[in-house]
Structure formats: C-alpha cells, structure tokens
PDB file as gemmi writes it, atoms N, CA and C in Angstrom:
CRYST1    1.000    1.000    1.000  90.00  90.00  90.00 P 1                      
ATOM      1  N   MET A   1     -12.128  19.981  -2.194  1.00  0.00           N  
ATOM      2  CA  MET A   1     -10.920  20.443  -1.758  1.00  0.00           C  
ATOM      3  C   MET A   1     -10.226  21.194  -2.804  1.00  0.00           C  
ATOM      4  N   THR A   2     -10.326  20.498  -4.199  1.00  0.00           N  
ATOM      5  CA  THR A   2      -9.443  20.840  -5.284  1.00  0.00           C  
ATOM      6  C   THR A   2     -10.343  20.935  -6.525  1.00  0.00           C  
ATOM      7  N   ALA A   3     -10.113  22.040  -7.205  1.00  0.00           N  
ATOM      8  CA  ALA A   3     -11.000  22.199  -8.411  1.00  0.00           C  
ATOM      9  C   ALA A   3     -10.293  21.532  -9.633  1.00  0.00           C  
ATOM     10  N   ALA A   4      -9.049  21.146  -9.453  1.00  0.00           N  
ATOM     11  CA  ALA A   4      -8.379  20.538 -10.588  1.00  0.00           C  
ATOM     12  C   ALA A   4      -8.731  19.037 -10.629  1.00  0.00           C  
ATOM     13  N   ARG A   5      -8.970  18.649 -11.917  1.00  0.00           N  
ATOM     14  CA  ARG A   5      -9.405  17.241 -12.300  1.00  0.00           C  
ATOM     15  C   ARG A   5      -8.290  16.346 -11.857  1.00  0.00           C  
ATOM     16  N   MET A   6      -8.810  15.148 -11.084  1.00  0.00           N  
ATOM     17  CA  MET A   6      -7.724  14.206 -10.696  1.00  0.00           C  
ATOM     18  C   MET A   6      -7.814  13.061 -11.650  1.00  0.00           C  
ATOM     19  N   HIS A   7      -6.601  12.584 -11.863  1.00  0.00           N  
ATOM     20  CA  HIS A   7      -6.468  11.417 -12.764  1.00  0.00           C  
ATOM     21  C   HIS A   7      -5.764  10.294 -12.014  1.00  0.00           C  
ATOM     22  N   ARG A   8      -6.170   9.044 -12.506  1.00  0.00           N  
ATOM     23  CA  ARG A   8      -5.446   7.921 -11.786  1.00  0.00           C  
ATOM     24  C   ARG A   8      -3.900   8.002 -11.774  1.00  0.00           C  
ATOM     25  N   ASN A   9      -3.189   7.692 -10.864  1.00  0.00           N  
ATOM     26  CA  ASN A   9      -1.811   7.775 -10.861  1.00  0.00           C  
ATOM     27  C   ASN A   9      -1.377   6.445 -11.278  1.00  0.00           C  
ATOM     28  N   GLN A  10      -0.888   6.233 -12.556  1.00  0.00           N  
ATOM     29  CA  GLN A  10      -0.778   4.833 -13.060  1.00  0.00           C  
ATOM     30  C   GLN A  10       0.399   4.185 -12.537  1.00  0.00           C  
ATOM     31  N   LYS A  11       1.417   5.029 -11.999  1.00  0.00           N  
ATOM     32  CA  LYS A  11       2.542   4.474 -11.442  1.00  0.00           C  
ATOM     33  C   LYS A  11       2.516   4.151 -10.140  1.00  0.00           C  
ATOM     34  N   LEU A  12       1.945   4.890  -9.206  1.00  0.00           N  
ATOM     35  CA  LEU A  12       1.805   4.668  -7.843  1.00  0.00           C  
ATOM     36  C   LEU A  12       0.613   3.664  -7.366  1.00  0.00           C  
ATOM     37  N   THR A  13      -0.527   3.518  -8.244  1.00  0.00           N  
ATOM     38  CA  THR A  13      -1.527   2.752  -8.004  1.00  0.00           C  
ATOM     39  C   THR A  13      -1.220   1.121  -7.960  1.00  0.00           C  
ATOM     40  N   PRO A  14      -0.288   0.710  -8.931  1.00  0.00           N  
ATOM     41  CA  PRO A  14       0.082  -0.710  -8.799  1.00  0.00           C  
ATOM     42  C   PRO A  14       0.858  -1.011  -7.802  1.00  0.00           C  
ATOM     43  N   VAL A  15       1.738  -0.075  -7.233  1.00  0.00           N  
ATOM     44  CA  VAL A  15       2.666  -0.244  -6.198  1.00  0.00           C  
ATOM     45  C   VAL A  15       2.063  -0.548  -4.775  1.00  0.00           C  
ATOM     46  N   ILE A  16       0.951   0.336  -4.573  1.00  0.00           N  
ATOM     47  CA  ILE A  16       0.268   0.168  -3.305  1.00  0.00           C  
ATOM     48  C   ILE A  16      -1.038  -0.326  -3.303  1.00  0.00           C  
ATOM     49  N   LYS A  17      -1.720  -0.705  -4.423  1.00  0.00           N  
ATOM     50  CA  LYS A  17      -2.942  -1.297  -4.328  1.00  0.00           C  
ATOM     51  C   LYS A  17      -2.972  -2.579  -3.495  1.00  0.00           C  
ATOM     52  N   GLY A  18      -4.041  -2.615  -2.619  1.00  0.00           N  
ATOM     53  CA  GLY A  18      -4.101  -3.955  -1.824  1.00  0.00           C  
ATOM     54  C   GLY A  18      -3.405  -3.611  -0.516  1.00  0.00           C  
ATOM     55  N   ARG A  19      -2.632  -2.719  -0.276  1.00  0.00           N  
ATOM     56  CA  ARG A  19      -1.985  -2.321   1.136  1.00  0.00           C  
ATOM     57  C   ARG A  19      -3.119  -1.723   1.845  1.00  0.00           C  
ATOM     58  N   SER A  20      -3.112  -1.789   3.065  1.00  0.00           N  
ATOM     59  CA  SER A  20      -3.825  -1.018   4.066  1.00  0.00           C  
ATOM     60  C   SER A  20      -3.237   0.012   4.724  1.00  0.00           C  
ATOM     61  N   ILE A  21      -3.814   1.262   4.758  1.00  0.00           N  
ATOM     62  CA  ILE A  21      -3.461   2.272   5.640  1.00  0.00           C  
ATOM     63  C   ILE A  21      -3.705   1.934   6.862  1.00  0.00           C  
ATOM     64  N   ALA A  22      -2.718   1.745   7.786  1.00  0.00           N  
ATOM     65  CA  ALA A  22      -3.018   1.558   9.198  1.00  0.00           C  
ATOM     66  C   ALA A  22      -3.008   2.636  10.098  1.00  0.00           C  
ATOM     67  N   GLN A  23      -2.297   3.623   9.636  1.00  0.00           N  
ATOM     68  CA  GLN A  23      -2.313   4.822  10.468  1.00  0.00           C  
ATOM     69  C   GLN A  23      -1.820   6.084   9.868  1.00  0.00           C  
ATOM     70  N   ILE A  24      -2.240   7.165  10.195  1.00  0.00           N  
ATOM     71  CA  ILE A  24      -1.967   8.392   9.538  1.00  0.00           C  
ATOM     72  C   ILE A  24      -1.205   9.361  10.632  1.00  0.00           C  
ATOM     73  N   GLY A  25      -0.198   9.881  10.571  1.00  0.00           N  
ATOM     74  CA  GLY A  25       0.558  10.718  11.482  1.00  0.00           C  
ATOM     75  C   GLY A  25       0.824  12.013  10.915  1.00  0.00           C  
ATOM     76  N   TRP A  26       1.418  12.881  11.663  1.00  0.00           N  
ATOM     77  CA  TRP A  26       1.878  14.262  10.929  1.00  0.00           C  
ATOM     78  C   TRP A  26       3.223  14.686  11.565  1.00  0.00           C  
ATOM     79  N   ASP A  27       4.132  15.148  10.843  1.00  0.00           N  
ATOM     80  CA  ASP A  27       5.352  15.772  11.299  1.00  0.00           C  
ATOM     81  C   ASP A  27       5.393  17.134  10.686  1.00  0.00           C  
ATOM     82  N   GLY A  28       4.679  18.056  11.421  1.00  0.00           N  
ATOM     83  CA  GLY A  28       4.635  19.314  10.910  1.00  0.00           C  
ATOM     84  C   GLY A  28       3.572  19.424   9.806  1.00  0.00           C  
ATOM     85  N   ALA A  29       3.951  19.748   8.636  1.00  0.00           N  
ATOM     86  CA  ALA A  29       3.147  19.771   7.339  1.00  0.00           C  
ATOM     87  C   ALA A  29       3.249  18.612   6.471  1.00  0.00           C  
ATOM     88  N   THR A  30       3.882  17.405   7.013  1.00  0.00           N  
ATOM     89  CA  THR A  30       4.153  16.307   6.386  1.00  0.00           C  
ATOM     90  C   THR A  30       3.284  15.255   6.837  1.00  0.00           C  
ATOM     91  N   ALA A  31       2.379  14.711   5.997  1.00  0.00           N  
ATOM     92  CA  ALA A  31       1.609  13.605   6.323  1.00  0.00           C  
ATOM     93  C   ALA A  31       2.560  12.325   6.234  1.00  0.00           C  
ATOM     94  N   LEU A  32       2.314  11.467   7.338  1.00  0.00           N  
ATOM     95  CA  LEU A  32       2.986  10.315   7.160  1.00  0.00           C  
ATOM     96  C   LEU A  32       1.915   8.976   7.007  1.00  0.00           C  
ATOM     97  N   LEU A  33       1.689   8.396   6.114  1.00  0.00           N  
ATOM     98  CA  LEU A  33       0.974   7.205   6.009  1.00  0.00           C  
ATOM     99  C   LEU A  33       1.679   5.895   6.177  1.00  0.00           C  
ATOM    100  N   HIS A  34       1.297   5.310   7.399  1.00  0.00           N  
ATOM    101  CA  HIS A  34       1.848   3.954   7.645  1.00  0.00           C  
ATOM    102  C   HIS A  34       1.061   2.889   7.138  1.00  0.00           C  
ATOM    103  N   PHE A  35       1.594   1.924   6.415  1.00  0.00           N  
ATOM    104  CA  PHE A  35       0.813   0.746   5.876  1.00  0.00           C  
ATOM    105  C   PHE A  35       1.123  -0.390   6.656  1.00  0.00           C  
ATOM    106  N   ASP A  36       0.074  -1.333   6.573  1.00  0.00           N  
ATOM    107  CA  ASP A  36       0.172  -2.684   7.238  1.00  0.00           C  
ATOM    108  C   ASP A  36       1.320  -3.452   6.913  1.00  0.00           C  
ATOM    109  N   ASP A  37       2.186  -3.318   6.069  1.00  0.00           N  
ATOM    110  CA  ASP A  37       3.307  -4.059   5.561  1.00  0.00           C  
ATOM    111  C   ASP A  37       4.690  -3.361   6.305  1.00  0.00           C  
ATOM    112  N   GLY A  38       4.461  -2.249   6.900  1.00  0.00           N  
ATOM    113  CA  GLY A  38       5.576  -1.511   7.511  1.00  0.00           C  
ATOM    114  C   GLY A  38       6.164  -0.498   6.738  1.00  0.00           C  
ATOM    115  N   SER A  39       5.671  -0.251   5.323  1.00  0.00           N  
ATOM    116  CA  SER A  39       6.037   0.733   4.522  1.00  0.00           C  
ATOM    117  C   SER A  39       5.347   2.157   5.042  1.00  0.00           C  
ATOM    118  N   VAL A  40       6.210   3.305   4.726  1.00  0.00           N  
ATOM    119  CA  VAL A  40       5.721   4.626   5.116  1.00  0.00           C  
ATOM    120  C   VAL A  40       5.656   5.573   3.935  1.00  0.00           C  
ATOM    121  N   MET A  41       4.668   6.352   3.690  1.00  0.00           N  
ATOM    122  CA  MET A  41       4.630   7.203   2.694  1.00  0.00           C  
ATOM    123  C   MET A  41       4.651   8.709   3.324  1.00  0.00           C  
ATOM    124  N   ARG A  42       5.325   9.587   2.799  1.00  0.00           N  
ATOM    125  CA  ARG A  42       5.713  11.011   3.189  1.00  0.00           C  
ATOM    126  C   ARG A  42       4.989  11.904   2.167  1.00  0.00           C  
ATOM    127  N   ILE A  43       4.028  12.658   2.709  1.00  0.00           N  
ATOM    128  CA  ILE A  43       3.421  13.563   1.639  1.00  0.00           C  
ATOM    129  C   ILE A  43       3.465  15.036   2.210  1.00  0.00           C  
ATOM    130  N   HIS A  44       4.327  15.909   1.394  1.00  0.00           N  
ATOM    131  CA  HIS A  44       4.554  17.224   1.746  1.00  0.00           C  
ATOM    132  C   HIS A  44       3.219  18.151   1.507  1.00  0.00           C  
ATOM    133  N   THR A  45       2.581  18.675   2.375  1.00  0.00           N  
ATOM    134  CA  THR A  45       1.420  19.415   2.304  1.00  0.00           C  
ATOM    135  C   THR A  45       1.714  20.829   2.527  1.00  0.00           C  
ATOM    136  N   PRO A  46       0.657  21.639   2.177  1.00  0.00           N  
ATOM    137  CA  PRO A  46       1.082  23.087   2.418  1.00  0.00           C  
ATOM    138  C   PRO A  46       0.835  23.491   3.915  1.00  0.00           C  
ATOM    139  N   ALA A  47       0.246  22.765   4.836  1.00  0.00           N  
ATOM    140  CA  ALA A  47       0.027  23.075   6.209  1.00  0.00           C  
ATOM    141  C   ALA A  47      -0.350  21.903   6.845  1.00  0.00           C  
ATOM    142  N   PRO A  48      -0.237  21.650   8.179  1.00  0.00           N  
ATOM    143  CA  PRO A  48      -0.618  20.652   9.083  1.00  0.00           C  
ATOM    144  C   PRO A  48      -2.194  20.780   9.146  1.00  0.00           C  
ATOM    145  N   PRO A  49      -2.733  19.558   9.399  1.00  0.00           N  
ATOM    146  CA  PRO A  49      -4.311  19.836   9.650  1.00  0.00           C  
ATOM    147  C   PRO A  49      -4.657  20.668  10.719  1.00  0.00           C  
ATOM    148  N   PRO A  50      -5.864  21.044  10.732  1.00  0.00           N  
ATOM    149  CA  PRO A  50      -6.313  21.916  11.891  1.00  0.00           C  
ATOM    150  C   PRO A  50      -6.547  20.752  13.009  1.00  0.00           C  
ATOM    151  N   LYS A  51      -6.538  21.248  14.304  1.00  0.00           N  
ATOM    152  CA  LYS A  51      -6.399  20.534  15.452  1.00  0.00           C  
ATOM    153  C   LYS A  51      -7.525  19.852  15.610  1.00  0.00           C  
ATOM    154  N   ASN A  52      -8.731  20.270  15.097  1.00  0.00           N  
ATOM    155  CA  ASN A  52     -10.134  19.784  15.301  1.00  0.00           C  
ATOM    156  C   ASN A  52     -10.437  18.948  13.956  1.00  0.00           C  
ATOM    157  N   ALA A  53      -9.584  18.594  13.041  1.00  0.00           N  
ATOM    158  CA  ALA A  53      -9.915  17.948  11.944  1.00  0.00           C  
ATOM    159  C   ALA A  53     -10.497  16.407  12.369  1.00  0.00           C  
ATOM    160  N   PRO A  54     -11.430  15.946  11.490  1.00  0.00           N  
ATOM    161  CA  PRO A  54     -11.935  14.657  11.781  1.00  0.00           C  
ATOM    162  C   PRO A  54     -10.825  13.573  11.447  1.00  0.00           C  
ATOM    163  N   PRO A  55     -10.825  12.431  12.117  1.00  0.00           N  
ATOM    164  CA  PRO A  55     -10.105  11.293  11.735  1.00  0.00           C  
ATOM    165  C   PRO A  55     -10.072  11.031  10.268  1.00  0.00           C  
ATOM    166  N   ALA A  56      -8.982  10.698   9.702  1.00  0.00           N  
ATOM    167  CA  ALA A  56      -9.022  10.313   8.387  1.00  0.00           C  
ATOM    168  C   ALA A  56      -9.456   8.823   8.068  1.00  0.00           C  
ATOM    169  N   PRO A  57     -10.073   8.588   7.075  1.00  0.00           N  
ATOM    170  CA  PRO A  57     -10.309   7.047   6.846  1.00  0.00           C  
ATOM    171  C   PRO A  57      -9.191   6.184   6.661  1.00  0.00           C  
ATOM    172  N   LEU A  58      -9.254   4.997   7.287  1.00  0.00           N  
ATOM    173  CA  LEU A  58      -8.049   3.929   6.914  1.00  0.00           C  
ATOM    174  C   LEU A  58      -8.745   2.830   6.101  1.00  0.00           C  
ATOM    175  N   GLY A  59      -7.955   1.865   5.610  1.00  0.00           N  
ATOM    176  CA  GLY A  59      -8.339   0.750   5.014  1.00  0.00           C  
ATOM    177  C   GLY A  59      -7.445   0.539   3.829  1.00  0.00           C  
ATOM    178  N   LYS A  60      -7.902  -0.374   3.039  1.00  0.00           N  
ATOM    179  CA  LYS A  60      -7.182  -1.000   2.051  1.00  0.00           C  
ATOM    180  C   LYS A  60      -7.388  -0.219   0.726  1.00  0.00           C  
ATOM    181  N   VAL A  61      -6.190   0.135   0.001  1.00  0.00           N  
ATOM    182  CA  VAL A  61      -6.300   0.902  -1.170  1.00  0.00           C  
ATOM    183  C   VAL A  61      -6.691   0.256  -2.592  1.00  0.00           C  
ATOM    184  N   LEU A  62      -7.481   0.709  -3.133  1.00  0.00           N  
ATOM    185  CA  LEU A  62      -7.974   0.389  -4.443  1.00  0.00           C  
ATOM    186  C   LEU A  62      -7.186   1.049  -5.383  1.00  0.00           C  
ATOM    187  N   ALA A  63      -7.172   2.238  -5.349  1.00  0.00           N  
ATOM    188  CA  ALA A  63      -6.412   3.175  -6.463  1.00  0.00           C  
ATOM    189  C   ALA A  63      -6.041   4.626  -5.992  1.00  0.00           C  
ATOM    190  N   VAL A  64      -5.235   5.107  -6.537  1.00  0.00           N  
ATOM    191  CA  VAL A  64      -4.708   6.427  -6.350  1.00  0.00           C  
ATOM    192  C   VAL A  64      -4.949   7.359  -7.317  1.00  0.00           C  
ATOM    193  N   ARG A  65      -5.555   8.459  -7.066  1.00  0.00           N  
ATOM    194  CA  ARG A  65      -5.798   9.666  -7.943  1.00  0.00           C  
ATOM    195  C   ARG A  65      -4.964  10.866  -7.705  1.00  0.00           C  
ATOM    196  N   GLN A  66      -4.673  11.377  -8.551  1.00  0.00           N  
ATOM    197  CA  GLN A  66      -3.739  12.782  -8.306  1.00  0.00           C  
ATOM    198  C   GLN A  66      -4.014  14.024  -9.240  1.00  0.00           C  
ATOM    199  N   SER A  67      -3.885  15.218  -8.708  1.00  0.00           N  
ATOM    200  CA  SER A  67      -4.007  16.340  -9.575  1.00  0.00           C  
ATOM    201  C   SER A  67      -2.582  17.049  -9.164  1.00  0.00           C  
ATOM    202  N   THR A  68      -2.571  18.159  -9.766  1.00  0.00           N  
ATOM    203  CA  THR A  68      -1.315  19.087  -9.419  1.00  0.00           C  
ATOM    204  C   THR A  68      -1.362  19.731  -7.873  1.00  0.00           C  
ATOM    205  N   GLU A  69      -2.579  19.536  -7.190  1.00  0.00           N  
ATOM    206  CA  GLU A  69      -3.039  20.243  -6.036  1.00  0.00           C  
ATOM    207  C   GLU A  69      -3.198  19.237  -4.891  1.00  0.00           C  
ATOM    208  N   ALA A  70      -3.557  17.913  -5.183  1.00  0.00           N  
ATOM    209  CA  ALA A  70      -3.920  16.961  -4.184  1.00  0.00           C  
ATOM    210  C   ALA A  70      -3.846  15.545  -4.720  1.00  0.00           C  
ATOM    211  N   ILE A  71      -3.704  14.574  -3.847  1.00  0.00           N  
ATOM    212  CA  ILE A  71      -3.486  13.150  -3.984  1.00  0.00           C  
ATOM    213  C   ILE A  71      -4.787  12.464  -3.273  1.00  0.00           C  
ATOM    214  N   ALA A  72      -5.331  11.549  -3.819  1.00  0.00           N  
ATOM    215  CA  ALA A  72      -6.606  10.894  -3.293  1.00  0.00           C  
ATOM    216  C   ALA A  72      -6.260   9.372  -3.195  1.00  0.00           C  
ATOM    217  N   PHE A  73      -6.552   8.582  -2.050  1.00  0.00           N  
ATOM    218  CA  PHE A  73      -6.445   7.287  -2.116  1.00  0.00           C  
ATOM    219  C   PHE A  73      -7.958   6.745  -1.897  1.00  0.00           C  
ATOM    220  N   ASP A  74      -8.358   6.090  -2.954  1.00  0.00           N  
ATOM    221  CA  ASP A  74      -9.681   5.379  -2.942  1.00  0.00           C  
ATOM    222  C   ASP A  74      -9.540   3.957  -2.210  1.00  0.00           C  
ATOM    223  N   LEU A  75     -10.441   4.000  -1.298  1.00  0.00           N  
ATOM    224  CA  LEU A  75     -10.175   2.686  -0.376  1.00  0.00           C  
ATOM    225  C   LEU A  75     -11.432   1.739  -0.776  1.00  0.00           C  
ATOM    226  N   GLU A  76     -11.339   0.528  -0.196  1.00  0.00           N  
ATOM    227  CA  GLU A  76     -12.202  -0.665  -0.496  1.00  0.00           C  
ATOM    228  C   GLU A  76     -13.570  -0.256   0.188  1.00  0.00           C  
ATOM    229  N   SER A  77     -13.621   0.371   1.272  1.00  0.00           N  
ATOM    230  CA  SER A  77     -14.752   0.891   1.892  1.00  0.00           C  
ATOM    231  C   SER A  77     -15.560   1.713   1.253  1.00  0.00           C  
ATOM    232  N   GLY A  78     -15.135   2.241   0.129  1.00  0.00           N  
ATOM    233  CA  GLY A  78     -15.767   3.357  -0.670  1.00  0.00           C  
ATOM    234  C   GLY A  78     -15.537   4.754  -0.380  1.00  0.00           C  
ATOM    235  N   SER A  79     -14.694   4.904   0.783  1.00  0.00           N  
ATOM    236  CA  SER A  79     -14.395   6.170   1.230  1.00  0.00           C  
ATOM    237  C   SER A  79     -13.180   6.481   0.456  1.00  0.00           C  
ATOM    238  N   SER A  80     -12.777   7.977   0.535  1.00  0.00           N  
ATOM    239  CA  SER A  80     -11.530   8.257  -0.078  1.00  0.00           C  
ATOM    240  C   SER A  80     -10.727   9.247   0.777  1.00  0.00           C  
ATOM    241  N   LEU A  81      -9.464   9.171   0.985  1.00  0.00           N  
ATOM    242  CA  LEU A  81      -8.545  10.039   1.732  1.00  0.00           C  
ATOM    243  C   LEU A  81      -7.892  10.966   0.657  1.00  0.00           C  
ATOM    244  N   GLN A  82      -8.274  12.191   0.976  1.00  0.00           N  
ATOM    245  CA  GLN A  82      -7.566  13.253   0.102  1.00  0.00           C  
ATOM    246  C   GLN A  82      -6.754  14.164   0.759  1.00  0.00           C  
ATOM    247  N   ILE A  83      -5.476  14.275   0.277  1.00  0.00           N  
ATOM    248  CA  ILE A  83      -4.484  15.227   1.017  1.00  0.00           C  
ATOM    249  C   ILE A  83      -4.065  16.248  -0.089  1.00  0.00           C  
ATOM    250  N   PRO A  84      -4.009  17.555   0.423  1.00  0.00           N  
ATOM    251  CA  PRO A  84      -3.664  18.617  -0.579  1.00  0.00           C  
ATOM    252  C   PRO A  84      -1.994  18.440  -0.546  1.00  0.00           C  
ATOM    253  N   LEU A  85      -1.441  18.619  -1.716  1.00  0.00           N  
ATOM    254  CA  LEU A  85       0.155  18.603  -1.924  1.00  0.00           C  
ATOM    255  C   LEU A  85       0.685  20.067  -1.796  1.00  0.00           C  
ATOM    256  N   ALA A  86       1.859  20.066  -1.328  1.00  0.00           N  
ATOM    257  CA  ALA A  86       2.692  21.263  -1.259  1.00  0.00           C  
ATOM    258  C   ALA A  86       2.901  21.983  -2.572  1.00  0.00           C  
ATOM    259  N   GLU A  87       3.491  20.914  -3.347  1.00  0.00           N  
ATOM    260  CA  GLU A  87       3.788  21.338  -4.769  1.00  0.00           C  
ATOM    261  C   GLU A  87       3.316  20.269  -5.721  1.00  0.00           C  
ATOM    262  N   ALA A  88       3.309  20.500  -7.145  1.00  0.00           N  
ATOM    263  CA  ALA A  88       2.844  19.592  -8.051  1.00  0.00           C  
ATOM    264  C   ALA A  88       3.737  18.367  -8.292  1.00  0.00           C  
ATOM    265  N   THR A  89       5.059  18.597  -7.999  1.00  0.00           N  
ATOM    266  CA  THR A  89       5.855  17.366  -7.958  1.00  0.00           C  
ATOM    267  C   THR A  89       6.670  17.501  -6.720  1.00  0.00           C  
ATOM    268  N   SER A  90       7.691  16.340  -6.615  1.00  0.00           N  
ATOM    269  CA  SER A  90       8.453  16.279  -5.279  1.00  0.00           C  
ATOM    270  C   SER A  90       7.552  16.281  -3.997  1.00  0.00           C  
ATOM    271  N   SER A  91       6.446  15.899  -4.058  1.00  0.00           N  
ATOM    272  CA  SER A  91       5.658  16.057  -2.736  1.00  0.00           C  
ATOM    273  C   SER A  91       5.427  14.540  -2.104  1.00  0.00           C  
ATOM    274  N   VAL A  92       5.589  13.548  -2.785  1.00  0.00           N  
ATOM    275  CA  VAL A  92       5.186  12.069  -2.267  1.00  0.00           C  
ATOM    276  C   VAL A  92       6.389  11.197  -2.484  1.00  0.00           C  
ATOM    277  N   MET A  93       6.579  10.503  -1.323  1.00  0.00           N  
ATOM    278  CA  MET A  93       7.824   9.602  -1.324  1.00  0.00           C  
ATOM    279  C   MET A  93       7.330   8.249  -0.519  1.00  0.00           C  
ATOM    280  N   LEU A  94       7.540   7.175  -1.036  1.00  0.00           N  
ATOM    281  CA  LEU A  94       7.184   5.825  -0.288  1.00  0.00           C  
ATOM    282  C   LEU A  94       8.431   5.090  -0.076  1.00  0.00           C  
ATOM    283  N   ARG A  95       8.577   4.559   1.173  1.00  0.00           N  
ATOM    284  CA  ARG A  95       9.740   3.548   1.363  1.00  0.00           C  
ATOM    285  C   ARG A  95       9.236   2.456   2.011  1.00  0.00           C  
ATOM    286  N   ASP A  96       9.680   1.220   1.711  1.00  0.00           N  
ATOM    287  CA  ASP A  96       9.331  -0.020   2.241  1.00  0.00           C  
ATOM    288  C   ASP A  96       9.800  -0.147   3.623  1.00  0.00           C  
ATOM    289  N   SER A  97       9.501  -1.254   4.388  1.00  0.00           N  
ATOM    290  CA  SER A  97       9.596  -1.373   5.743  1.00  0.00           C  
ATOM    291  C   SER A  97      11.149  -1.293   6.068  1.00  0.00           C  
ATOM    292  N   LYS A  98      12.094  -1.660   5.111  1.00  0.00           N  
ATOM    293  CA  LYS A  98      13.526  -1.498   5.423  1.00  0.00           C  
ATOM    294  C   LYS A  98      14.097  -0.140   4.956  1.00  0.00           C  
ATOM    295  N   GLY A  99      13.250   0.804   4.535  1.00  0.00           N  
ATOM    296  CA  GLY A  99      13.631   1.996   4.152  1.00  0.00           C  
ATOM    297  C   GLY A  99      14.009   2.171   2.635  1.00  0.00           C  
ATOM    298  N   ALA A 100      13.928   1.254   1.928  1.00  0.00           N  
ATOM    299  CA  ALA A 100      14.350   1.266   0.432  1.00  0.00           C  
ATOM    300  C   ALA A 100      13.164   2.162  -0.399  1.00  0.00           C  
ATOM    301  N   LEU A 101      13.657   2.879  -1.273  1.00  0.00           N  
ATOM    302  CA  LEU A 101      12.637   3.760  -1.898  1.00  0.00           C  
ATOM    303  C   LEU A 101      11.848   2.996  -2.818  1.00  0.00           C  
ATOM    304  N   GLU A 102      10.596   3.157  -2.794  1.00  0.00           N  
ATOM    305  CA  GLU A 102       9.599   2.322  -3.864  1.00  0.00           C  
ATOM    306  C   GLU A 102       9.202   3.360  -4.834  1.00  0.00           C  
ATOM    307  N   TYR A 103       8.810   4.480  -4.219  1.00  0.00           N  
ATOM    308  CA  TYR A 103       8.186   5.548  -5.359  1.00  0.00           C  
ATOM    309  C   TYR A 103       8.496   6.972  -4.889  1.00  0.00           C  
ATOM    310  N   ALA A 104       8.702   7.790  -5.754  1.00  0.00           N  
ATOM    311  CA  ALA A 104       8.936   9.187  -5.447  1.00  0.00           C  
ATOM    312  C   ALA A 104       8.408  10.034  -6.773  1.00  0.00           C  
ATOM    313  N   ASP A 105       7.748  11.160  -6.501  1.00  0.00           N  
ATOM    314  CA  ASP A 105       7.490  12.020  -7.618  1.00  0.00           C  
ATOM    315  C   ASP A 105       7.986  13.384  -7.543  1.00  0.00           C  
TER     316      ASP A 105                                                      
END                                                                             
C-alpha cells in the first residue's frame, strides 16, 4: 500500500496494546475502529474503501506502526490491518468509552 517505511508508533502502541478491535465501520472517508472496551478510534483516510473491499482483520493489537502515508495495526493472529492516512498528521484520534481523549496526532 505504501512505499514509505513504517516505524513503531511509540506513543500509541502502549495506549492500545492488548485491546481488541471488535468492529470497523466507515463514516465517509473516516474509518471508525471500535475496541472491545468501548473506545473508538477515528482515522481520516483519503477515500472510503471500495464497495467490494474484503473484510478487515479483527483481533487483539500487539503493536502500531505508522508512516506519513499509512497506519498499521499488528494483531496477535499474525495479520495486520493497514489504513491509508489522509495527511501525515492530524489523522488519528482515540476516545475512551466515555468520550475522553486518549490519543491524537
């Protein structure tokens, strides 16, 4: 998906490591990752996924890697969920189940 080298996101990984991605939804070009603890991550992407896109992998997060072009969630199952970013910064926001901000870039 991206030619840019992805590095471990040292700030986000400890925040969500061990949480399970329970559902992925879309609001236009914004991906909504719903975690099992009720928290929701919004990721602004360049465009919504194609209608025939295969289902994204779900599961427990081991680590997060990020480049200026994409963010990837490495899962315990060995799979990885990679999402393109609309911009290098200000594309990712995580709120807990009560709506309090946990992470933003």
